[in-house]
C-alpha positions as CSV (number, residue, x, y, z in Angstrom):
1,G,-5.1,-0.3,3.0
2,D,-4.2,1.8,6.1
3,L,-0.4,0.0,5.9
4,G,1.0,1.9,8.8
5,R,0.5,2.7,12.6
6,K,-1.5,5.3,12.7
7,D,-0.6,7.7,15.9
8,I,1.7,10.2,12.9
9,R,5.4,11.0,14.7
10,H,7.2,12.0,12.1
11,L,9.6,9.1,12.0
12,P,9.7,6.6,9.9
13,G,6.8,4.3,9.8
14,D,4.7,6.2,9.9
15,A,1.9,5.8,8.1
16,G,2.4,6.6,4.3
17,T,6.7,6.7,5.0
18,T,8.6,3.9,2.4
19,K,9.3,2.6,5.6
20,S,5.3,1.9,6.6
21,F,5.3,-0.1,3.0
22,T,8.6,-2.4,3.4
23,N,7.5,-3.5,6.8
24,A,3.7,-4.5,5.4
25,K,5.7,-5.6,2.1
26,D,7.7,-7.6,4.4
27,F,4.9,-9.3,6.7
28,L,2.4,-10.1,4.4
29,D,5.7,-12.0,1.7
30,G,6.0,-14.0,5.1
31,F,3.0,-15.7,4.9
32,G,3.7,-17.2,1.5
33,I,1.0,-16.8,-0.5
34,P,0.0,-14.2,-3.5
35,Y,-2.0,-11.1,-1.7
36,E,-3.3,-7.8,-3.6
37,L,-4.2,-4.4,-1.8
38,V,-5.3,-0.8,-2.7
39,S,-4.3,2.0,-0.3
40,G,-5.8,3.1,2.1
41,N,-6.6,6.8,3.2
42,H,-3.5,7.1,5.3
43,D,-1.3,5.1,2.8
44,L,-0.8,8.8,1.4
45,E,0.2,10.8,4.7
46,G,4.3,10.5,3.9
47,L,3.9,13.5,5.4
48,D,7.7,14.8,5.8
49,E,8.5,12.7,2.9
50,F,6.3,13.1,0.3
51,Q,6.3,16.7,-2.0
52,T,2.6,14.9,-3.8
53,D,0.3,12.6,-3.5
54,E,1.5,11.5,-6.4
55,E,4.8,11.1,-5.5
56,N,3.5,9.2,-2.4
57,L,1.6,6.6,-4.5
58,Q,4.4,5.9,-6.8
59,V,6.3,4.7,-4.3
60,W,3.6,2.5,-2.9
61,M,2.9,0.9,-6.2
62,S,6.9,0.4,-6.3
63,C,7.3,-1.3,-3.4
64,F,4.4,-3.8,-3.3
65,D,5.4,-4.3,-7.5
66,K,2.1,-3.0,-8.5
67,P,2.0,-1.4,-11.8
68,T,-1.7,0.4,-11.1
69,P,-3.2,1.3,-8.0
70,H,-6.0,-0.6,-8.9
71,F,-6.6,-4.3,-10.0
72,C,-9.5,-6.3,-11.1
73,R,-9.4,-10.5,-11.1
74,Q,-11.3,-13.6,-11.5
75,I,-11.9,-15.3,-8.3
76,G,-14.6,-18.0,-9.3
77,E,-16.9,-18.4,-11.6
78,K,-19.3,-15.5,-11.4
79,T,-16.9,-13.5,-9.1
80,L,-14.7,-11.1,-9.7
81,L,-13.1,-9.2,-6.8
82,L,-12.1,-5.5,-7.6
83,G,-9.9,-3.3,-5.6
84,L,-9.7,0.5,-6.3
85,S,-7.3,2.7,-4.8
């Protein structure tokens, strides 16, 4: 989580903005490997862009092509990885 810059300047790229999500997606996609993520508390701080946390979270999920803000993945015979936003 916490994909945007930490200081709030009320500019595109601040934590919780669509730009912070697309910048993070571009960066993570650049590694060319699958990844999972969960939202951080600052990912719902799109102060000037969204009216509600729900709207903010929907944009986060849409940007990362996630149907839900959580995931469950078996990564080993006896290992289950849970991501809870």
